[in-house]
C-alpha positions, 0 to 999 in steps of 0.5 A: 644722260642725254644720248645723241643717236645718228642713224644712216647707211653704208654708202649713198651712191647706188643706182637701185636707189634712183626712183625708190629713194632718190627722185627719178633721173638723179645723177650720181653727182647729186646723190650725196647732197640729197642723201644729206637732206634725209640722214645726218651721217653716212659710212664711207666704204671706198676709203677701205680700198685706197686713201681718197684724193683731196678733191674727193674729201673736200667735195664730201665736206662741201656737199653736206650741211652743217651737222652732217658727219662721215664715218670712214673705213681704215684702208685695207692696206693697214688692216688686211695686207699689213694686219696692223703691223708696220703701218704707221706711215700709212696711218698718218697719211690717211689721218692727215687726209681725213682732217679735211673733213674737219668737224664732220669726221665722226669715226674711223672704223678699223675692220679686221679680217675674219682670220685675225684672231686673238693670237695676234693680240700683240699686233693689235696692242702695238697698233692701238698705241699709235692711234691719236686721241683727237680721232674717234676709232671703232674696231670691228672683230670678225672672230667671236673669240675677241668678244670678251669683257676683258677685251672690251675693257682694254679697248676702252682704256685705249679710247677705242669703241667695240663695233657691234656688227649684226652679221654672220661673224658674231651671233646677235646673242653675244652682242646683246650680252656685251650690251649689258656691261658695255661702257664706252665714250661712244657706240658704233653699230653696223647691220650687214646681210647676205651678199646674194642680195643684189637688187637694192631698190626695195626691202626683200627680207623681213627683219621686224623681229631683229630691229625690235631687239636692236631697239631694246638694245639701244634703250640700254646703250643710251644709258651707257654712252653719250653718242651712238652711230649706226649704219645699215648695209643694203644687204641687211634687207635690200634697201638700207634707206628704208631700213634706217628710217624704219629703225629710226621710227622704232627709236622715235627719232625724227624722220625726213620723208624721202619723197620730199626730195627735189633735185637742185642743179648741181654746183659740181657739174 
């Protein structure tokens, strides 16, 4: 089975990337189009805070080439405020807006709060029944008690992927144990790190060992699914574009040299 792997970053608009990823003097309005010359996917965090305006979503679509994709976070109103309850109206409004991304919409991330435990499994089950099958959803648990084979199977039955997130919430050992038996139409991975990192212009943490472990895990995952999405946060090492390309290099994926970027006059100024 041929597996397609998409690796990118969580977000694209960072001042620290100017000079270290984007050319000097790059303006924020040109960042997405330049980013899309190097990576073919990105995860959007801003949708977690509010449903974006139509013009914003249309702009994302128009600034990126054919074959580019966006993964988006479900609004926190649903996941954190409502804790998945009484959220059908908000869910429908959000999905309707995301349809503007058309074929460039990759996946919708359902990121749950750390204190959302299996005691709320009935709320989760009711919410899963609301999810239309014409969208791809992945769910990120931050309570390790969710990470059981039974839960993975239940998500699979509902056509929802379990997010494999490398961070402080769930040990890497638990994640890699699940990899061995994971069956899913697609896989969603995220790499997080310490919030103390605030300089996003360069790599500051050595994750060579961890990335090598993830590379081995991806070799296993590639035998079990058709598509893998992976997104690096700046906090993982300090500079997510470099993290992404370093990992792509381990996977023998094609890499575009960021130094080849040239700022073109923006059509959206």
